[in-house]
BAMARGU-401718 format. One record per atom (N, C-alpha, C, O): residue in one letter; x, y, z. Coordinates in pm, whole numbers. Layout:
 aa     px     py     pz
  A      X      Y      Z
...
! end
This chain:
 aa     px     py     pz
  M   -393 -10522 -13213
  M   -271 -10540 -13131
  M   -206 -10393 -13075
  M   -192 -10295 -13147
  S   -176 -10398 -12953
  S   -108 -10303 -12892
  S     33 -10238 -12943
  S    110 -10316 -12998
  D     70 -10114 -12931
  D    199 -10074 -12970
  D    293 -10177 -12900
  D    364 -10245 -12975
  T    301 -10195 -12780
  T    400 -10284 -12734
  T    398 -10418 -12767
  T    503 -10482 -12759
  D    278 -10482 -12811
  D    276 -10618 -12864
  D    344 -10627 -12986
  D    417 -10722 -13015
  Q    314 -10501 -13081
  Q    388 -10499 -13197
  Q    540 -10483 -13191
  Q    619 -10542 -13265
  L    570 -10397 -13095
  L    717 -10383 -13068
  L    777 -10525 -13022
  L    886 -10566 -13063
  A    707 -10583 -12946
  A    759 -10723 -12918
  A    771 -10826 -13006
  A    859 -10912 -13000
  E    671 -10819 -13102
  E    684 -10911 -13209
  E    801 -10875 -13323
  E    858 -10965 -13385
  L    829 -10744 -13343
  L    927 -10683 -13432
  L   1068 -10709 -13377
  L   1159 -10740 -13454
  L   1085 -10697 -13245
  L   1199 -10744 -13185
  L   1222 -10875 -13193
  L   1338 -10912 -13217
  E   1130 -10961 -13176
  E   1153 -11111 -13179
  E   1189 -11151 -13340
  E   1272 -11241 -13357
  R   1139 -11098 -13439
  R   1157 -11098 -13564
  R   1295 -11071 -13596
  R   1368 -11149 -13657
  R   1334 -10939 -13546
  R   1476 -10874 -13572
  R   1581 -10980 -13522
  R   1681 -11010 -13587
  H   1546 -11034 -13394
  H   1648 -11131 -13323
  H   1662 -11245 -13413
  H   1775 -11285 -13442
  E   1559 -11299 -13460
  E   1571 -11427 -13537
  E   1627 -11385 -13661
  E   1722 -11457 -13692
  S   1605 -11302 -13735
  S   1678 -11259 -13859
  S   1826 -11240 -13826
  S   1910 -11296 -13897
  L   1859 -11173 -13734
  L   1991 -11147 -13699
  L   2065 -11274 -13662
  L   2184 -11290 -13690
  S   1997 -11358 -13602
  S   2068 -11503 -13559
  S   2090 -11563 -13683
  S   2200 -11618 -13690
  Q   2004 -11571 -13808
  Q   2017 -11639 -13911
  Q   2141 -11569 -13986
  Q   2232 -11635 -14035
  V   2135 -11436 -13988
  V   2251 -11364 -14062
  V   2389 -11420 -13984
  V   2480 -11465 -14052
  A   2397 -11415 -13860
  A   2501 -11449 -13794
  A   2568 -11587 -13836
  A   2688 -11605 -13856
  Y   2466 -11681 -13846
  Y   2491 -11810 -13879
  Y   2562 -11824 -14004
  Y   2659 -11898 -14021
  L   2504 -11743 -14098
  L   2528 -11760 -14249
  L   2686 -11670 -14245
  L   2775 -11710 -14320
  S   2705 -11573 -14172
  S   2832 -11499 -14186
  S   2919 -11620 -14141
  S   3007 -11656 -14218
  R   2905 -11679 -14035
  R   2982 -11790 -13983
  R   3053 -11886 -14089
  R   3168 -11924 -14110
  R   2915 -11909 -14151
  R   2954 -12025 -14293
  R   3042 -11946 -14391
  R   3129 -11994 -14463
  Q   3008 -11828 -14384
  Q   3077 -11755 -14513
  Q   3223 -11748 -14489
  Q   3296 -11774 -14584
  V   3277 -11713 -14370
  V   3413 -11749 -14309
  V   3468 -11862 -14338
  V   3582 -11869 -14384
  E   3389 -11971 -14313
  E   3450 -12122 -14304
  E   3451 -12125 -14484
  E   3558 -12163 -14531
  L   3373 -12098 -14556
  L   3374 -12134 -14698
  L   3475 -12039 -14754
  L   3537 -12079 -14853
  I   3505 -11911 -14704
  I   3628 -11838 -14779
  I   3738 -11912 -14731
  I   3815 -11946 -14821
  D   3774 -11952 -14602
  D   3866 -12006 -14552
  D   3924 -12142 -14648
  D   4039 -12161 -14686
  S   3813 -12223 -14670
  S   3836 -12341 -14771
  S   3821 -12325 -14894
  S   3824 -12425 -14966
  G   3803 -12213 -14945
  G   3813 -12197 -15090
  G   3685 -12244 -15165
  G   3686 -12254 -15288
  D   3585 -12269 -15098
  D   3457 -12329 -15164
  D   3370 -12204 -15215
  D   3269 -12172 -15152
  L   3411 -12130 -15336
  L   3324 -12019 -15373
  L   3203 -12054 -15426
  L   3109 -11975 -15415
  G   3186 -12171 -15489
  G   3035 -12223 -15535
  G   2932 -12215 -15422
  G   2821 -12165 -15441
  T   2970 -12267 -15303
  T   2867 -12270 -15204
  T   2865 -12131 -15150
  T   2756 -12079 -15129
  L   2981 -12061 -15124
  L   2977 -11935 -15089
  L   2865 -11831 -15155
  L   2789 -11757 -15094
  L   2878 -11849 -15287
  L   2780 -11770 -15356
  L   2633 -11797 -15288
  L   2558 -11712 -15241
  Q   2612 -11928 -15296
  Q   2483 -11959 -15253
  Q   2450 -11905 -15110
  Q   2339 -11858 -15087
  I   2542 -11912 -15021
  I   2524 -11842 -14875
  I   2500 -11704 -14883
  I   2421 -11652 -14805
  L   2560 -11636 -14973
  L   2558 -11480 -14999
  L   2411 -11457 -15043
  L   2343 -11369 -14990
  A   2363 -11538 -15142
  A   2218 -11502 -15194
  A   2131 -11516 -15086
  A   2048 -11427 -15067
  G   2136 -11629 -15000
  G   2048 -11652 -14877
  G   2056 -11535 -14795
  G   1956 -11475 -14755
  K   2192 -11498 -14766
  K   2194 -11368 -14683
  K   2126 -11253 -14721
  K   2056 -11181 -14649
  Q   2154 -11237 -14859
  Q   2094 -11113 -14911
  Q   1944 -11091 -14884
  Q   1890 -10984 -14860
  Q   1886 -11216 -14893
  Q   1725 -11208 -14888
  Q   1719 -11177 -14725
  Q   1636 -11094 -14689
  L   1792 -11234 -14634
  L   1783 -11201 -14499
  L   1792 -11067 -14471
  L   1712 -11013 -14395
  L   1894 -10998 -14535
  L   1921 -10864 -14517
  L   1807 -10770 -14545
  L   1771 -10671 -14483
  N   1748 -10836 -14674
  N   1636 -10745 -14717
  N   1512 -10742 -14634
  N   1436 -10645 -14637
  D   1489 -10861 -14550
  D   1394 -10881 -14462
  D   1417 -10796 -14327
  D   1328 -10738 -14264
  L   1560 -10801 -14293
  L   1585 -10722 -14178
  L   1583 -10574 -14206
  L   1565 -10500 -14109
  S   1600 -10522 -14322
  S   1577 -10382 -14346
  S   1437 -10347 -14317
  S   1410 -10253 -14242
  A   1338 -10426 -14379
  A   1202 -10398 -14374
  A   1164 -10397 -14214
  A   1082 -10316 -14172
  I   1226 -10488 -14128
  I   1187 -10479 -14003
  I   1241 -10355 -13943
  I   1174 -10287 -13865
  E   1346 -10329 -13973
  E   1417 -10215 -13930
  E   1327 -10090 -13947
  E   1295 -10019 -13851
  R   1291 -10068 -14064
  R   1196  -9973 -14103
  R   1055  -9968 -14015
  R   1004  -9864 -13973
  R   1014 -10080 -14001
  R    889 -10080 -13904
  R    903 -10053 -13760
  R    813 -10020 -13682
  L   1055 -10076 -13728
  L   1098 -10040 -13595
  L   1112  -9881 -13554
  L   1120  -9834 -13441
  D   1114  -9813 -13674
  D   1161  -9672 -13678
  D   1061  -9590 -13590
  D   1113  -9501 -13523
  P    934  -9604 -13579
  P    831  -9522 -13503
  P    882  -9546 -13349
  P    868  -9455 -13267
  F    932  -9650 -13318
  F    958  -9694 -13160
  F   1093  -9638 -13133
  F   1145  -9652 -13022
  R   1147  -9581 -13220
  R   1293  -9545 -13187
  R   1280  -9405 -13101
  R   1345  -9380 -12999
  N   1198  -9329 -13155
  N   1167  -9194 -13072
  N   1089  -9195 -12952
  N   1073  -9093 -12885
  Q   1040  -9303 -12922
  Q    977  -9332 -12773
  Q   1073  -9346 -12690
  Q   1183  -9391 -12722
  R   1036  -9304 -12554
  R   1135  -9324 -12434
  R   1062  -9464 -12378
  R    943  -9481 -12351
  P   1167  -9554 -12369
  P   1125  -9695 -12306
  P   1020  -9677 -12179
  P    920  -9748 -12168
  E   1051  -9584 -12093
  E    971  -9590 -11949
  E    839  -9529 -11999
  E    750  -9525 -11914
  E    807  -9477 -12127
  E    667  -9424 -12150
  E    574  -9516 -12209
  E    455  -9492 -12228
  R    642  -9639 -12242
  R    568  -9749 -12311
  R    489  -9812 -12197
  R    531  -9823 -12082
  H    358  -9857 -12245
  H    262  -9919 -12144
  H    261 -10061 -12188
  H    213 -10089 -12298
  W    313 -10160 -12103
  W    333 -10311 -12129
  W    222 -10377 -12064
  W    208 -10354 -11944
  S    144 -10451 -12118
  S     43 -10522 -12046
  S     98 -10629 -11960
  S     45 -10670 -11857
  D    221 -10677 -12017
  D    278 -10775 -11912
  D    429 -10745 -11905
  D    499 -10734 -12005
  P    480 -10732 -11765
  P    593 -10700 -11752
  P    715 -10811 -11791
  P    832 -10779 -11815
  A    661 -10949 -11793
  A    764 -11056 -11859
  A    801 -11006 -12005
  A    917 -10991 -12044
  A    684 -10980 -12082
  A    713 -10934 -12199
  A    816 -10819 -12242
  A    903 -10819 -12329
  R    776 -10723 -12152
  R    875 -10631 -12156
  R   1026 -10668 -12127
  R   1117 -10619 -12194
  Q   1047 -10751 -12033
  Q   1180 -10804 -11994
  Q   1243 -10887 -12117
  Q   1359 -10875 -12158
  R   1147 -10973 -12165
  R   1190 -11049 -12280
  R   1228 -10966 -12392
  R   1322 -11003 -12463
  S   1157 -10842 -12420
  S   1192 -10767 -12535
  S   1312 -10705 -12508
  S   1393 -10694 -12601
  A   1345 -10654 -12377
  A   1475 -10595 -12343
  A   1585 -10693 -12373
  A   1682 -10661 -12443
  R   1568 -10821 -12315
  R   1682 -10898 -12346
  R   1695 -10927 -12508
  R   1805 -10928 -12563
  L   1582 -10947 -12572
  L   1607 -10980 -12723
  L   1681 -10852 -12794
  L   1758 -10869 -12889
  A   1652 -10721 -12738
  A   1713 -10617 -12817
  A   1855 -10609 -12755
  A   1938 -10555 -12826
  A   1898 -10656 -12630
  A   2048 -10665 -12614
  A   2122 -10759 -12675
  A   2232 -10726 -12721
  E   2076 -10895 -12687
  E   2096 -10990 -12770
  E   2117 -10959 -12903
  E   2215 -11002 -12963
  S   2031 -10886 -12956
  S   2052 -10833 -13106
  S   2171 -10744 -13126
  S   2246 -10752 -13223
  D   2182 -10665 -13036
  D   2313 -10572 -13028
  D   2423 -10659 -13052
  D   2501 -10643 -13146
  L   2431 -10771 -12950
  L   2549 -10839 -12948
  L   2572 -10915 -13088
  L   2686 -10927 -13134
  L   2454 -10966 -13155
  L   2458 -11028 -13273
  L   2527 -10935 -13392
  L   2605 -10969 -13481
  L   2465 -10794 -13359
  L   2521 -10696 -13492
  L   2673 -10700 -13467
  L   2742 -10723 -13567
  G   2736 -10680 -13347
  G   2854 -10681 -13321
  G   2946 -10808 -13382
  G   3056 -10795 -13435
  E   2890 -10905 -13368
  E   2937 -11036 -13397
  E   2925 -11026 -13562
  E   3026 -11048 -13628
  I   2827 -11000 -13614
  I   2814 -10984 -13776
  I   2911 -10900 -13825
  I   2985 -10943 -13913
  F   2924 -10779 -13781
  F   3028 -10681 -13813
  F   3155 -10761 -13812
  F   3203 -10785 -13923
  Q   3213 -10802 -13717
  Q   3335 -10862 -13688
  Q   3364 -10976 -13811
  Q   3466 -10978 -13880
  L   3247 -11071 -13821
  L   3266 -11177 -13924
  L   3268 -11120 -14049
  L   3330 -11181 -14136
  E   3202 -10992 -14084
  E   3227 -10925 -14220
  E   3359 -10879 -14247
  E   3416 -10892 -14356
  Q   3401 -10830 -14156
  Q   3549 -10776 -14149
  Q   3652 -10900 -14172
  Q   3747 -10891 -14249
  R   3626 -11002 -14106
  R   3711 -11122 -14125
  R   3711 -11181 -14282
  R   3805 -11230 -14345
  S   3572 -11156 -14321
  S   3557 -11219 -14473
  S   3611 -11138 -14554
  S   3678 -11191 -14643
  A   3604 -11007 -14553
  A   3662 -10930 -14639
  A   3817 -10944 -14638
  A   3880 -10936 -14743
  G   3877 -10964 -14519
  G   4021 -10983 -14521
  G   4050 -11141 -14594
  G   4146 -11168 -14666
  G   3957 -11218 -14561
  G   3990 -11359 -14634
  G   3979 -11361 -14767
  G   4053 -11430 -14837
  L   3864 -11267 -14824
  L   3853 -11254 -14971
  L   3981 -11187 -15034
  L   4028 -11227 -15140
  Q   4030 -11091 -14966
  Q   4146 -11014 -15025
  Q   4254 -11108 -15037
  Q   4317 -11130 -15140
  Q   4272 -11163 -14922
  Q   4394 -11275 -14922
  Q   4390 -11393 -15043
  Q   4490 -11437 -15100
  R   4254 -11431 -15068
  R   4251 -11539 -15177
  R   4256 -11448 -15306
  R   4310 -11500 -15404
  R   4213 -11334 -15318
  R   4232 -11235 -15446
  R   4388 -11230 -15473
  R   4434 -11254 -15585
  D   4462 -11200 -15370
  D   4602 -11173 -15386
  D   4669 -11308 -15428
  D   4766 -11315 -15505
  E   4610 -11411 -15371
  E   4693 -11542 -15405
  E   4657 -11557 -15544
  E   4750 -11587 -15619
  A   4537 -11543 -15597
  A   4507 -11564 -15722
  A   4579 -11489 -15814
  A   4621 -11542 -15917
  A   4598 -11364 -15787
  A   4694 -11282 -15853
  A   4814 -11327 -15874
  A   4859 -11320 -15989
  Q   4878 -11374 -15790
  Q   5030 -11414 -15763
  Q   5043 -11549 -15868
  Q   5139 -11573 -15941
  R   4915 -11632 -15851
  R   4932 -11752 -15947
  R   4904 -11711 -16081
  R   4946 -11775 -16178
  L   4837 -11613 -16091
  L   4823 -11567 -16252
  L   4932 -11507 -16304
  L   4961 -11519 -16423
  Q   5013 -11425 -16202
  Q   5141 -11367 -16246
  Q   5234 -11489 -16288
  Q   5294 -11486 -16395
  G   5243 -11593 -16203
  G   5328 -11722 -16231
  G   5303 -11770 -16348
  G   5399 -11794 -16422
  L   5149 -11799 -16398
  L   5159 -11845 -16520
  L   5184 -11740 -16642
  L   5242 -11772 -16746
  H   5144 -11637 -16622
  H   5183 -11525 -16713
  H   5346 -11549 -16747
  H   5397 -11569 -16857
  S   5408 -11542 -16623
  S   5553 -11571 -16634
  S   5612 -11684 -16722
  S   5707 -11673 -16799
  A   5537 -11795 -16697
  A   5570 -11936 -16758
  A   5529 -11918 -16889
  A   5594 -11972 -16979
  H   5427 -11847 -16914
  H   5376 -11836 -17068
  H   5489 -11763 -17139
  H   5533 -11808 -17245
  E   5534 -11660 -17088
  E   5633 -11586 -17175
  E   5778 -11636 -17167
  E   5865 -11591 -17242
  A   5802 -11732 -17071
  A   5941 -11811 -17100
  A   5912 -11897 -17201
  A   5993 -11911 -17292
  R   5785 -11972 -17200
  R   5773 -12062 -17293
  R   5786 -12009 -17437
  R   5849 -12069 -17524
  G   5723 -11896 -17457
  G   5724 -11826 -17575
  G   5845 -11772 -17635
  G   5861 -11762 -17756
  A   5935 -11736 -17541
  A   6082 -11715 -17572
  A   6150 -11825 -17610
  A   6221 -11817 -17710
  Y   6142 -11938 -17542
  Y   6204 -12062 -17573
  Y   6148 -12108 -17719
  Y   6226 -12173 -17789
  L   6033 -12082 -17762
  L   5974 -12150 -17879
  L   6030 -12040 -17989
  L   6059 -12071 -18105
  A   6040 -11924 -17943
  A   6082 -11828 -18057
  A   6241 -11837 -18099
  A   6281 -11773 -18197
  Q   6317 -11908 -18032
  Q   6448 -11952 -18065
  Q   6449 -12040 -18192
  Q   6348 -12098 -18232
  P   6566 -12045 -18251
  P   6577 -12101 -18393
  P   6579 -12262 -18326
  P   6610 -12295 -18212
  D   6541 -12336 -18427
  D   6527 -12486 -18399
  D   6647 -12541 -18344
  D   6759 -12512 -18387
  A   6625 -12623 -18248
  A   6756 -12681 -18175
  A   6841 -12754 -18250
  A   6961 -12765 -18224
  R   6759 -12828 -18386
  R   6827 -12927 -18472
  R   6948 -12851 -18526
  R   7050 -12917 -18544
  T   6949 -12712 -18558
  T   7039 -12656 -18634
  T   7154 -12647 -18569
  T   7262 -12633 -18626
  Y   7140 -12656 -18443
  Y   7283 -12641 -18362
  Y   7343 -12785 -18334
  Y   7440 -12796 -18259
  R   7290 -12885 -18387
  R   7351 -13014 -18396
  R   7432 -13038 -18518
  R   7507 -13136 -18519
  Q   7427 -12966 -18615
  Q   7495 -12979 -18723
  Q   7632 -12891 -18731
  Q   7643 -12774 -18694
  L   7720 -12962 -18780
  L   7858 -12897 -18755
  L   7900 -12858 -18905
  L   7917 -12947 -18988
  D   7915 -12739 -18933
  D   7940 -12704 -19072
  D   8103 -12685 -19081
  D   8162 -12590 -19030
  L   8164 -12789 -19152
  L   8303 -12813 -19159
  L   8350 -12769 -19308
  L   8466 -12794 -19343
  S   8274 -12715 -19379
  S   8311 -12655 -19496
  S   8390 -12549 -19500
  S   8367 -12452 -19427
  T   8492 -12553 -19583
  T   8567 -12415 -19585
  T   8557 -12377 -19732
  T   8534 -12450 -19828
  E   8582 -12240 -19726
  E   8592 -12168 -19858
  E   8727 -12114 -19872
  E   8774 -12021 -19805
  I   8796 -12191 -19982
  I   8940 -12145 -20003
  I   8952 -12066 -20112
  I   9062 -12020 -20144
! end
């Protein structure tokens, strides 16, 4: 396999992986917005595996990063154009993934803040209940002491 054939294959695999990560990132935003944390954890696990695969692809692409594109010898001009298109689309996917991750982080922070407020409300209610229960028995207030000491 020639270097350019290998490069073309790696760019194809990278594009496919980034497409899948982008899809899962979109689902991640939806699940955060809906509060479905159980499914979110499953999505994140799948996404982590894709990111691990993508990292391996990126390492295999490293030797090509130092090459000047015009010095590569392509046997098929169509393969060169396809690879250039996949590389450009991959860059767009990376930008989209970055934006989705920022949105997800904001959504998770909002969910965390809402949960903290609910917990604070429960804590306040618990304290109020405790204070009420700490008061003397209400039945003692119904008795009227009419005795007098002379």
